[in-house]
Structures are given as C-alpha cells and as structure tokens.
PyMOL Python script that loads the backbone (N, CA, C, O; Angstrom):
from pymol import cmd

cmd.read_pdbstr("""\
ATOM      1  N   MET A   1     -32.390 -32.810-135.370  1.00  0.00           N
ATOM      2  CA  MET A   1     -32.124 -34.123-134.812  1.00  0.00           C
ATOM      3  C   MET A   1     -30.778 -34.586-135.380  1.00  0.00           C
ATOM      4  O   MET A   1     -30.546 -34.491-136.585  1.00  0.00           O
ATOM      5  N   GLY A   2     -29.911 -35.076-134.529  1.00  0.00           N
ATOM      6  CA  GLY A   2     -28.614 -35.552-134.957  1.00  0.00           C
ATOM      7  C   GLY A   2     -28.686 -36.945-135.555  1.00  0.00           C
ATOM      8  O   GLY A   2     -29.746 -37.568-135.610  1.00  0.00           O
ATOM      9  N   LEU A   3     -27.532 -37.414-136.002  1.00  0.00           N
ATOM     10  CA  LEU A   3     -27.469 -38.730-136.640  1.00  0.00           C
ATOM     11  C   LEU A   3     -27.843 -39.841-135.662  1.00  0.00           C
ATOM     12  O   LEU A   3     -28.565 -40.769-136.028  1.00  0.00           O
ATOM     13  N   ILE A   4     -27.362 -39.756-134.428  1.00  0.00           N
ATOM     14  CA  ILE A   4     -27.688 -40.783-133.424  1.00  0.00           C
ATOM     15  C   ILE A   4     -29.187 -40.776-133.130  1.00  0.00           C
ATOM     16  O   ILE A   4     -29.806 -41.834-133.019  1.00  0.00           O
ATOM     17  N   GLY A   5     -29.761 -39.595-133.005  1.00  0.00           N
ATOM     18  CA  GLY A   5     -31.204 -39.489-132.769  1.00  0.00           C
ATOM     19  C   GLY A   5     -32.005 -40.053-133.920  1.00  0.00           C
ATOM     20  O   GLY A   5     -33.015 -40.726-133.715  1.00  0.00           O
ATOM     21  N   LEU A   6     -31.545 -39.771-135.153  1.00  0.00           N
ATOM     22  CA  LEU A   6     -32.232 -40.303-136.327  1.00  0.00           C
ATOM     23  C   LEU A   6     -32.178 -41.824-136.344  1.00  0.00           C
ATOM     24  O   LEU A   6     -33.168 -42.471-136.684  1.00  0.00           O
ATOM     25  N   LEU A   7     -31.037 -42.403-135.983  1.00  0.00           N
ATOM     26  CA  LEU A   7     -30.916 -43.864-135.966  1.00  0.00           C
ATOM     27  C   LEU A   7     -31.775 -44.490-134.869  1.00  0.00           C
ATOM     28  O   LEU A   7     -32.357 -45.556-135.070  1.00  0.00           O
ATOM     29  N   VAL A   8     -31.854 -43.839-133.718  1.00  0.00           N
ATOM     30  CA  VAL A   8     -32.677 -44.369-132.625  1.00  0.00           C
ATOM     31  C   VAL A   8     -34.160 -44.317-133.001  1.00  0.00           C
ATOM     32  O   VAL A   8     -34.889 -45.291-132.810  1.00  0.00           O
ATOM     33  N   VAL A   9     -34.601 -43.176-133.536  1.00  0.00           N
ATOM     34  CA  VAL A   9     -35.999 -43.067-133.958  1.00  0.00           C
ATOM     35  C   VAL A   9     -36.243 -43.974-135.165  1.00  0.00           C
ATOM     36  O   VAL A   9     -37.329 -44.535-135.307  1.00  0.00           O
ATOM     37  N   GLY A  10     -35.242 -44.121-136.032  1.00  0.00           N
ATOM     38  CA  GLY A  10     -35.354 -45.040-137.162  1.00  0.00           C
ATOM     39  C   GLY A  10     -35.530 -46.475-136.708  1.00  0.00           C
ATOM     40  O   GLY A  10     -36.282 -47.234-137.321  1.00  0.00           O
ATOM     41  N   LEU A  11     -34.841 -46.856-135.637  1.00  0.00           N
ATOM     42  CA  LEU A  11     -35.020 -48.201-135.077  1.00  0.00           C
ATOM     43  C   LEU A  11     -36.443 -48.376-134.565  1.00  0.00           C
ATOM     44  O   LEU A  11     -37.044 -49.433-134.755  1.00  0.00           O
ATOM     45  N   LEU A  12     -36.981 -47.361-133.924  1.00  0.00           N
ATOM     46  CA  LEU A  12     -38.367 -47.407-133.447  1.00  0.00           C
ATOM     47  C   LEU A  12     -39.343 -47.519-134.614  1.00  0.00           C
ATOM     48  O   LEU A  12     -40.275 -48.321-134.572  1.00  0.00           O
ATOM     49  N   VAL A  13     -39.129 -46.716-135.654  1.00  0.00           N
ATOM     50  CA  VAL A  13     -40.007 -46.753-136.828  1.00  0.00           C
ATOM     51  C   VAL A  13     -39.921 -48.116-137.515  1.00  0.00           C
ATOM     52  O   VAL A  13     -40.944 -48.684-137.897  1.00  0.00           O
ATOM     53  N   GLY A  14     -38.707 -48.641-137.671  1.00  0.00           N
ATOM     54  CA  GLY A  14     -38.530 -49.949-138.286  1.00  0.00           C
ATOM     55  C   GLY A  14     -39.174 -51.062-137.475  1.00  0.00           C
ATOM     56  O   GLY A  14     -39.779 -51.979-138.031  1.00  0.00           O
ATOM     57  N   ALA A  15     -39.038 -50.974-136.147  1.00  0.00           N
ATOM     58  CA  ALA A  15     -39.655 -51.991-135.290  1.00  0.00           C
ATOM     59  C   ALA A  15     -41.180 -51.930-135.369  1.00  0.00           C
ATOM     60  O   ALA A  15     -41.839 -52.969-135.398  1.00  0.00           O
ATOM     61  N   LEU A  16     -41.736 -50.737-135.403  1.00  0.00           N
ATOM     62  CA  LEU A  16     -43.192 -50.605-135.543  1.00  0.00           C
ATOM     63  C   LEU A  16     -43.657 -51.120-136.900  1.00  0.00           C
ATOM     64  O   LEU A  16     -44.719 -51.734-137.003  1.00  0.00           O
ATOM     65  N   ALA A  17     -42.861 -50.870-137.944  1.00  0.00           N
ATOM     66  CA  ALA A  17     -43.223 -51.368-139.272  1.00  0.00           C
ATOM     67  C   ALA A  17     -43.206 -52.891-139.301  1.00  0.00           C
ATOM     68  O   ALA A  17     -44.077 -53.508-139.914  1.00  0.00           O
ATOM     69  N   ARG A  18     -42.218 -53.507-138.640  1.00  0.00           N
ATOM     70  CA  ARG A  18     -42.173 -54.969-138.585  1.00  0.00           C
ATOM     71  C   ARG A  18     -43.334 -55.529-137.784  1.00  0.00           C
ATOM     72  O   ARG A  18     -43.834 -56.613-138.084  1.00  0.00           O
ATOM     73  N   ALA A  19     -43.770 -54.784-136.753  1.00  0.00           N
ATOM     74  CA  ALA A  19     -44.893 -55.237-135.937  1.00  0.00           C
ATOM     75  C   ALA A  19     -46.206 -55.178-136.716  1.00  0.00           C
ATOM     76  O   ALA A  19     -47.112 -55.975-136.470  1.00  0.00           O
ATOM     77  N   VAL A  20     -46.311 -54.237-137.651  1.00  0.00           N
ATOM     78  CA  VAL A  20     -47.529 -54.090-138.447  1.00  0.00           C
ATOM     79  C   VAL A  20     -47.666 -55.229-139.451  1.00  0.00           C
ATOM     80  O   VAL A  20     -48.778 -55.659-139.758  1.00  0.00           O
ATOM     81  N   LEU A  21     -46.547 -55.715-139.960  1.00  0.00           N
ATOM     82  CA  LEU A  21     -46.572 -56.763-140.978  1.00  0.00           C
ATOM     83  C   LEU A  21     -46.855 -58.128-140.366  1.00  0.00           C
ATOM     84  O   LEU A  21     -46.381 -58.424-139.269  1.00  0.00           O
ATOM     85  N   PRO A  22     -47.623 -58.962-141.063  1.00  0.00           N
ATOM     86  CA  PRO A  22     -47.895 -60.303-140.542  1.00  0.00           C
ATOM     87  C   PRO A  22     -46.686 -61.216-140.740  1.00  0.00           C
ATOM     88  O   PRO A  22     -45.886 -61.017-141.653  1.00  0.00           O
ATOM     89  N   GLY A  23     -46.571 -62.191-139.895  1.00  0.00           N
ATOM     90  CA  GLY A  23     -45.496 -63.182-140.028  1.00  0.00           C
ATOM     91  C   GLY A  23     -44.178 -62.705-139.460  1.00  0.00           C
ATOM     92  O   GLY A  23     -44.087 -61.663-138.810  1.00  0.00           O
ATOM     93  N   ARG A  24     -43.178 -63.491-139.724  1.00  0.00           N
ATOM     94  CA  ARG A  24     -41.843 -63.218-139.190  1.00  0.00           C
ATOM     95  C   ARG A  24     -40.961 -62.676-140.312  1.00  0.00           C
ATOM     96  O   ARG A  24     -40.942 -63.224-141.414  1.00  0.00           O
ATOM     97  N   GLN A  25     -40.236 -61.604-140.027  1.00  0.00           N
ATOM     98  CA  GLN A  25     -39.314 -61.030-140.990  1.00  0.00           C
ATOM     99  C   GLN A  25     -37.895 -61.426-140.601  1.00  0.00           C
ATOM    100  O   GLN A  25     -37.543 -61.423-139.421  1.00  0.00           O
ATOM    101  N   GLY A  26     -37.093 -61.762-141.587  1.00  0.00           N
ATOM    102  CA  GLY A  26     -35.741 -62.225-141.329  1.00  0.00           C
ATOM    103  C   GLY A  26     -34.691 -61.139-141.486  1.00  0.00           C
ATOM    104  O   GLY A  26     -33.550 -61.439-141.839  1.00  0.00           O
ATOM    105  N   LEU A  27     -35.042 -59.893-141.236  1.00  0.00           N
ATOM    106  CA  LEU A  27     -34.083 -58.806-141.369  1.00  0.00           C
ATOM    107  C   LEU A  27     -33.254 -58.645-140.097  1.00  0.00           C
ATOM    108  O   LEU A  27     -33.779 -58.781-138.992  1.00  0.00           O
ATOM    109  N   PRO A  28     -31.962 -58.356-140.247  1.00  0.00           N
ATOM    110  CA  PRO A  28     -31.163 -58.060-139.057  1.00  0.00           C
ATOM    111  C   PRO A  28     -31.537 -56.690-138.488  1.00  0.00           C
ATOM    112  O   PRO A  28     -32.173 -55.879-139.160  1.00  0.00           O
ATOM    113  N   ILE A  29     -31.138 -56.450-137.253  1.00  0.00           N
ATOM    114  CA  ILE A  29     -31.515 -55.213-136.562  1.00  0.00           C
ATOM    115  C   ILE A  29     -30.948 -53.984-137.261  1.00  0.00           C
ATOM    116  O   ILE A  29     -31.595 -52.937-137.281  1.00  0.00           O
ATOM    117  N   TRP A  30     -29.746 -54.092-137.836  1.00  0.00           N
ATOM    118  CA  TRP A  30     -29.152 -52.933-138.506  1.00  0.00           C
ATOM    119  C   TRP A  30     -29.940 -52.576-139.767  1.00  0.00           C
ATOM    120  O   TRP A  30     -30.061 -51.398-140.101  1.00  0.00           O
ATOM    121  N   ALA A  31     -30.475 -53.573-140.469  1.00  0.00           N
ATOM    122  CA  ALA A  31     -31.281 -53.297-141.663  1.00  0.00           C
ATOM    123  C   ALA A  31     -32.604 -52.652-141.270  1.00  0.00           C
ATOM    124  O   ALA A  31     -33.085 -51.745-141.948  1.00  0.00           O
ATOM    125  N   THR A  32     -33.182 -53.118-140.183  1.00  0.00           N
ATOM    126  CA  THR A  32     -34.420 -52.519-139.679  1.00  0.00           C
ATOM    127  C   THR A  32     -34.194 -51.055-139.327  1.00  0.00           C
ATOM    128  O   THR A  32     -35.031 -50.203-139.627  1.00  0.00           O
ATOM    129  N   MET A  33     -33.054 -50.761-138.684  1.00  0.00           N
ATOM    130  CA  MET A  33     -32.740 -49.397-138.285  1.00  0.00           C
ATOM    131  C   MET A  33     -32.523 -48.508-139.508  1.00  0.00           C
ATOM    132  O   MET A  33     -33.022 -47.383-139.551  1.00  0.00           O
ATOM    133  N   LEU A  34     -31.784 -49.001-140.500  1.00  0.00           N
ATOM    134  CA  LEU A  34     -31.521 -48.198-141.688  1.00  0.00           C
ATOM    135  C   LEU A  34     -32.785 -47.967-142.518  1.00  0.00           C
ATOM    136  O   LEU A  34     -32.991 -46.876-143.050  1.00  0.00           O
ATOM    137  N   ILE A  35     -33.626 -48.990-142.629  1.00  0.00           N
ATOM    138  CA  ILE A  35     -34.892 -48.823-143.356  1.00  0.00           C
ATOM    139  C   ILE A  35     -35.779 -47.817-142.624  1.00  0.00           C
ATOM    140  O   ILE A  35     -36.391 -46.954-143.253  1.00  0.00           O
ATOM    141  N   GLY A  36     -35.847 -47.925-141.309  1.00  0.00           N
ATOM    142  CA  GLY A  36     -36.650 -46.979-140.524  1.00  0.00           C
ATOM    143  C   GLY A  36     -36.139 -45.558-140.631  1.00  0.00           C
ATOM    144  O   GLY A  36     -36.930 -44.623-140.760  1.00  0.00           O
ATOM    145  N   ALA A  37     -34.809 -45.379-140.580  1.00  0.00           N
ATOM    146  CA  ALA A  37     -34.236 -44.038-140.688  1.00  0.00           C
ATOM    147  C   ALA A  37     -34.468 -43.463-142.080  1.00  0.00           C
ATOM    148  O   ALA A  37     -34.804 -42.287-142.217  1.00  0.00           O
ATOM    149  N   GLY A  38     -34.293 -44.280-143.109  1.00  0.00           N
ATOM    150  CA  GLY A  38     -34.545 -43.808-144.470  1.00  0.00           C
ATOM    151  C   GLY A  38     -35.999 -43.453-144.692  1.00  0.00           C
ATOM    152  O   GLY A  38     -36.313 -42.445-145.325  1.00  0.00           O
ATOM    153  N   ALA A  39     -36.888 -44.289-144.168  1.00  0.00           N
ATOM    154  CA  ALA A  39     -38.322 -44.012-144.289  1.00  0.00           C
ATOM    155  C   ALA A  39     -38.689 -42.731-143.551  1.00  0.00           C
ATOM    156  O   ALA A  39     -39.538 -41.967-144.011  1.00  0.00           O
ATOM    157  N   LEU A  40     -38.058 -42.498-142.421  1.00  0.00           N
ATOM    158  CA  LEU A  40     -38.320 -41.279-141.652  1.00  0.00           C
ATOM    159  C   LEU A  40     -37.831 -40.049-142.405  1.00  0.00           C
ATOM    160  O   LEU A  40     -38.485 -39.007-142.380  1.00  0.00           O
ATOM    161  N   LEU A  41     -36.689 -40.158-143.074  1.00  0.00           N
ATOM    162  CA  LEU A  41     -36.198 -39.043-143.883  1.00  0.00           C
ATOM    163  C   LEU A  41     -37.153 -38.724-145.033  1.00  0.00           C
ATOM    164  O   LEU A  41     -37.457 -37.559-145.288  1.00  0.00           O
ATOM    165  N   VAL A  42     -37.623 -39.759-145.720  1.00  0.00           N
ATOM    166  CA  VAL A  42     -38.567 -39.555-146.822  1.00  0.00           C
ATOM    167  C   VAL A  42     -39.879 -38.970-146.295  1.00  0.00           C
ATOM    168  O   VAL A  42     -40.448 -38.065-146.906  1.00  0.00           O
ATOM    169  N   ALA A  43     -40.352 -39.481-145.171  1.00  0.00           N
ATOM    170  CA  ALA A  43     -41.601 -38.969-144.585  1.00  0.00           C
ATOM    171  C   ALA A  43     -41.440 -37.505-144.170  1.00  0.00           C
ATOM    172  O   ALA A  43     -42.381 -36.719-144.283  1.00  0.00           O
ATOM    173  N   GLY A  44     -40.249 -37.139-143.691  1.00  0.00           N
ATOM    174  CA  GLY A  44     -39.999 -35.751-143.322  1.00  0.00           C
ATOM    175  C   GLY A  44     -40.036 -34.814-144.510  1.00  0.00           C
ATOM    176  O   GLY A  44     -40.354 -33.634-144.363  1.00  0.00           O
ATOM    177  N   LEU A  45     -39.712 -35.329-145.687  1.00  0.00           N
ATOM    178  CA  LEU A  45     -39.797 -34.509-146.895  1.00  0.00           C
ATOM    179  C   LEU A  45     -41.238 -34.347-147.368  1.00  0.00           C
ATOM    180  O   LEU A  45     -41.579 -33.358-148.017  1.00  0.00           O
ATOM    181  N   ILE A  46     -42.087 -35.332-147.039  1.00  0.00           N
ATOM    182  CA  ILE A  46     -43.472 -35.310-147.499  1.00  0.00           C
ATOM    183  C   ILE A  46     -44.350 -34.471-146.569  1.00  0.00           C
ATOM    184  O   ILE A  46     -45.132 -33.640-147.032  1.00  0.00           O
ATOM    185  N   VAL A  47     -44.222 -34.688-145.266  1.00  0.00           N
ATOM    186  CA  VAL A  47     -45.049 -33.973-144.281  1.00  0.00           C
ATOM    187  C   VAL A  47     -44.136 -33.174-143.350  1.00  0.00           C
ATOM    188  O   VAL A  47     -42.928 -33.404-143.309  1.00  0.00           O
ATOM    189  N   HIS A  48     -44.713 -32.249-142.614  1.00  0.00           N
ATOM    190  CA  HIS A  48     -43.883 -31.337-141.841  1.00  0.00           C
ATOM    191  C   HIS A  48     -44.114 -31.383-140.335  1.00  0.00           C
ATOM    192  O   HIS A  48     -43.478 -30.629-139.599  1.00  0.00           O
ATOM    193  N   THR A  49     -45.002 -32.242-139.861  1.00  0.00           N
ATOM    194  CA  THR A  49     -45.161 -32.385-138.416  1.00  0.00           C
ATOM    195  C   THR A  49     -44.544 -33.712-137.985  1.00  0.00           C
ATOM    196  O   THR A  49     -44.596 -34.698-138.720  1.00  0.00           O
ATOM    197  N   PHE A  50     -43.965 -33.728-136.798  1.00  0.00           N
ATOM    198  CA  PHE A  50     -43.209 -34.895-136.352  1.00  0.00           C
ATOM    199  C   PHE A  50     -44.088 -36.126-136.203  1.00  0.00           C
ATOM    200  O   PHE A  50     -43.710 -37.210-136.647  1.00  0.00           O
ATOM    201  N   LEU A  51     -45.252 -35.980-135.587  1.00  0.00           N
ATOM    202  CA  LEU A  51     -46.132 -37.132-135.371  1.00  0.00           C
ATOM    203  C   LEU A  51     -46.630 -37.710-136.698  1.00  0.00           C
ATOM    204  O   LEU A  51     -46.674 -38.928-136.870  1.00  0.00           O
ATOM    205  N   THR A  52     -47.000 -36.848-137.618  1.00  0.00           N
ATOM    206  CA  THR A  52     -47.440 -37.320-138.926  1.00  0.00           C
ATOM    207  C   THR A  52     -46.285 -37.979-139.670  1.00  0.00           C
ATOM    208  O   THR A  52     -46.487 -38.977-140.362  1.00  0.00           O
ATOM    209  N   ALA A  53     -45.077 -37.436-139.536  1.00  0.00           N
ATOM    210  CA  ALA A  53     -43.894 -38.033-140.170  1.00  0.00           C
ATOM    211  C   ALA A  53     -43.618 -39.418-139.599  1.00  0.00           C
ATOM    212  O   ALA A  53     -43.202 -40.314-140.334  1.00  0.00           O
ATOM    213  N   LEU A  54     -43.843 -39.608-138.300  1.00  0.00           N
ATOM    214  CA  LEU A  54     -43.667 -40.937-137.708  1.00  0.00           C
ATOM    215  C   LEU A  54     -44.644 -41.939-138.302  1.00  0.00           C
ATOM    216  O   LEU A  54     -44.262 -43.059-138.643  1.00  0.00           O
ATOM    217  N   ILE A  55     -45.896 -41.540-138.426  1.00  0.00           N
ATOM    218  CA  ILE A  55     -46.917 -42.438-138.962  1.00  0.00           C
ATOM    219  C   ILE A  55     -46.633 -42.768-140.423  1.00  0.00           C
ATOM    220  O   ILE A  55     -46.699 -43.931-140.821  1.00  0.00           O
ATOM    221  N   VAL A  56     -46.321 -41.763-141.216  1.00  0.00           N
ATOM    222  CA  VAL A  56     -46.007 -41.980-142.624  1.00  0.00           C
ATOM    223  C   VAL A  56     -44.720 -42.791-142.750  1.00  0.00           C
ATOM    224  O   VAL A  56     -44.600 -43.637-143.636  1.00  0.00           O
ATOM    225  N   GLY A  57     -43.755 -42.532-141.859  1.00  0.00           N
ATOM    226  CA  GLY A  57     -42.509 -43.289-141.864  1.00  0.00           C
ATOM    227  C   GLY A  57     -42.726 -44.770-141.595  1.00  0.00           C
ATOM    228  O   GLY A  57     -42.089 -45.614-142.226  1.00  0.00           O
ATOM    229  N   VAL A  58     -43.610 -45.089-140.675  1.00  0.00           N
ATOM    230  CA  VAL A  58     -43.930 -46.496-140.390  1.00  0.00           C
ATOM    231  C   VAL A  58     -44.560 -47.149-141.611  1.00  0.00           C
ATOM    232  O   VAL A  58     -44.240 -48.292-141.938  1.00  0.00           O
ATOM    233  N   LEU A  59     -45.451 -46.434-142.286  1.00  0.00           N
ATOM    234  CA  LEU A  59     -46.091 -46.985-143.485  1.00  0.00           C
ATOM    235  C   LEU A  59     -45.075 -47.205-144.607  1.00  0.00           C
ATOM    236  O   LEU A  59     -45.116 -48.227-145.292  1.00  0.00           O
ATOM    237  N   ILE A  60     -44.173 -46.256-144.793  1.00  0.00           N
ATOM    238  CA  ILE A  60     -43.153 -46.397-145.832  1.00  0.00           C
ATOM    239  C   ILE A  60     -42.213 -47.544-145.492  1.00  0.00           C
ATOM    240  O   ILE A  60     -41.876 -48.349-146.360  1.00  0.00           O
ATOM    241  N   ALA A  61     -41.787 -47.625-144.233  1.00  0.00           N
ATOM    242  CA  ALA A  61     -40.887 -48.703-143.817  1.00  0.00           C
ATOM    243  C   ALA A  61     -41.559 -50.060-143.955  1.00  0.00           C
ATOM    244  O   ALA A  61     -40.916 -51.029-144.360  1.00  0.00           O
ATOM    245  N   ALA A  62     -42.841 -50.145-143.624  1.00  0.00           N
ATOM    246  CA  ALA A  62     -43.566 -51.413-143.777  1.00  0.00           C
ATOM    247  C   ALA A  62     -43.628 -51.822-145.242  1.00  0.00           C
ATOM    248  O   ALA A  62     -43.493 -53.002-145.565  1.00  0.00           O
ATOM    249  N   ALA A  63     -43.830 -50.859-146.124  1.00  0.00           N
ATOM    250  CA  ALA A  63     -43.872 -51.174-147.554  1.00  0.00           C
ATOM    251  C   ALA A  63     -42.512 -51.661-148.041  1.00  0.00           C
ATOM    252  O   ALA A  63     -42.443 -52.611-148.821  1.00  0.00           O
ATOM    253  N   ILE A  64     -41.434 -51.029-147.597  1.00  0.00           N
ATOM    254  CA  ILE A  64     -40.088 -51.438-148.003  1.00  0.00           C
ATOM    255  C   ILE A  64     -39.777 -52.831-147.481  1.00  0.00           C
ATOM    256  O   ILE A  64     -39.253 -53.667-148.217  1.00  0.00           O
ATOM    257  N   ILE A  65     -40.095 -53.087-146.221  1.00  0.00           N
ATOM    258  CA  ILE A  65     -39.825 -54.403-145.635  1.00  0.00           C
ATOM    259  C   ILE A  65     -40.650 -55.477-146.348  1.00  0.00           C
ATOM    260  O   ILE A  65     -40.150 -56.569-146.614  1.00  0.00           O
ATOM    261  N   ALA A  66     -41.906 -55.169-146.654  1.00  0.00           N
ATOM    262  CA  ALA A  66     -42.752 -56.135-147.363  1.00  0.00           C
ATOM    263  C   ALA A  66     -42.182 -56.435-148.745  1.00  0.00           C
ATOM    264  O   ALA A  66     -42.198 -57.585-149.185  1.00  0.00           O
ATOM    265  N   LEU A  67     -41.681 -55.418-149.427  1.00  0.00           N
ATOM    266  CA  LEU A  67     -41.078 -55.628-150.741  1.00  0.00           C
ATOM    267  C   LEU A  67     -39.805 -56.455-150.638  1.00  0.00           C
ATOM    268  O   LEU A  67     -39.559 -57.321-151.477  1.00  0.00           O
ATOM    269  N   LEU A  68     -38.996 -56.199-149.623  1.00  0.00           N
ATOM    270  CA  LEU A  68     -37.759 -56.957-149.439  1.00  0.00           C
ATOM    271  C   LEU A  68     -38.023 -58.412-149.068  1.00  0.00           C
ATOM    272  O   LEU A  68     -37.239 -59.296-149.412  1.00  0.00           O
ATOM    273  N   GLN A  69     -39.115 -58.658-148.372  1.00  0.00           N
ATOM    274  CA  GLN A  69     -39.437 -60.009-147.940  1.00  0.00           C
ATOM    275  C   GLN A  69     -40.297 -60.748-148.963  1.00  0.00           C
ATOM    276  O   GLN A  69     -40.729 -61.870-148.696  1.00  0.00           O
ATOM    277  N   GLY A  70     -40.552 -60.162-150.104  1.00  0.00           N
ATOM    278  CA  GLY A  70     -41.338 -60.837-151.138  1.00  0.00           C
ATOM    279  C   GLY A  70     -42.807 -60.480-151.109  1.00  0.00           C
ATOM    280  O   GLY A  70     -43.615 -61.172-151.728  1.00  0.00           O
ATOM    281  N   GLY A  71     -43.176 -59.429-150.415  1.00  0.00           N
ATOM    282  CA  GLY A  71     -44.570 -58.991-150.387  1.00  0.00           C
ATOM    283  C   GLY A  71     -45.413 -59.832-149.446  1.00  0.00           C
ATOM    284  O   GLY A  71     -44.903 -60.650-148.679  1.00  0.00           O
ATOM    285  N   PHE A  72     -46.694 -59.612-149.524  1.00  0.00           N
ATOM    286  CA  PHE A  72     -47.623 -60.359-148.706  1.00  0.00           C
ATOM    287  C   PHE A  72     -47.921 -61.680-149.391  1.00  0.00           C
ATOM    288  O   PHE A  72     -48.208 -61.707-150.588  1.00  0.00           O
ATOM    289  N   HIS A  73     -47.859 -62.756-148.660  1.00  0.00           N
ATOM    290  CA  HIS A  73     -48.146 -64.087-149.207  1.00  0.00           C
ATOM    291  C   HIS A  73     -49.553 -64.486-148.817  1.00  0.00           C
ATOM    292  O   HIS A  73     -49.932 -64.433-147.647  1.00  0.00           O
ATOM    293  N   ALA A  74     -50.319 -64.886-149.815  1.00  0.00           N
ATOM    294  CA  ALA A  74     -51.664 -65.382-149.543  1.00  0.00           C
ATOM    295  C   ALA A  74     -51.554 -66.813-149.019  1.00  0.00           C
ATOM    296  O   ALA A  74     -50.600 -67.526-149.329  1.00  0.00           O
ATOM    297  N   ARG A  75     -52.504 -67.206-148.252  1.00  0.00           N
ATOM    298  CA  ARG A  75     -52.512 -68.581-147.747  1.00  0.00           C
ATOM    299  C   ARG A  75     -52.671 -69.551-148.891  1.00  0.00           C
ATOM    300  O   ARG A  75     -53.470 -69.326-149.800  1.00  0.00           O
ATOM    301  N   SER A  76     -51.932 -70.604-148.851  1.00  0.00           N
ATOM    302  CA  SER A  76     -51.994 -71.607-149.906  1.00  0.00           C
ATOM    303  C   SER A  76     -53.190 -72.516-149.667  1.00  0.00           C
ATOM    304  O   SER A  76     -53.463 -72.916-148.535  1.00  0.00           O
ATOM    305  N   THR A  77     -53.900 -72.840-150.744  1.00  0.00           N
ATOM    306  CA  THR A  77     -55.048 -73.734-150.624  1.00  0.00           C
ATOM    307  C   THR A  77     -54.734 -75.082-151.207  1.00  0.00           C
ATOM    308  O   THR A  77     -55.628 -75.910-151.381  1.00  0.00           O
ATOM    309  N   ARG A  78     -53.459 -75.319-151.516  1.00  0.00           N
ATOM    310  CA  ARG A  78     -53.074 -76.627-152.061  1.00  0.00           C
ATOM    311  C   ARG A  78     -53.127 -77.677-150.975  1.00  0.00           C
ATOM    312  O   ARG A  78     -52.873 -77.399-149.803  1.00  0.00           O
ATOM    313  N   VAL A  79     -53.465 -78.898-151.387  1.00  0.00           N
ATOM    314  CA  VAL A  79     -53.551 -80.024-150.450  1.00  0.00           C
ATOM    315  C   VAL A  79     -52.362 -80.914-150.592  1.00  0.00           C
ATOM    316  O   VAL A  79     -52.254 -81.917-149.887  1.00  0.00           O
TER     317      VAL A  79
END
""", "prot")
cmd.dss("prot")
cmd.show_as("cartoon", "prot")
cmd.util.cbc("prot")
cmd.orient("prot")
C-alpha cells in the first residue's frame, strides 16, 4: 500500500475511532488522518491480516484520541 493509500485508509480508521468514542472530539481532520494511519501501522505490526489490522487499528486510534481528549469523562453528579 502506498503513502496515499495509507493516508486514505488512515482517515477511515480515524473516523471510525471517533465514531466509537462518545461525545464530540475537537481534532482537525489532518490529526484524525495521521492518528488513524499511525494506528494502522502499529496494528499491521501486531497482526498480519488486513481486516484484523483494521479492527485493531480502530481500537488503537480510539485509545489515542481518548487520551488526547482527556480520556472518558464520567457524568458529573454535582448540583
């Protein structure tokens, strides 16, 4: 897969990771694409089938995005 293909699939992986996370993420599209592409590269090193790499890549990208956005926030019970 070439660099352009990696970025396109990375954008898909990043978008799926953002869809999995609750709430709104304030990341620009280029950051989503780079996080997705990086997660896909790491997933490719861990597993060797494309479909499994996509799934693992989405999970890795979701974890990175959650960490960048401050993690998961619990609902506040303050009045």
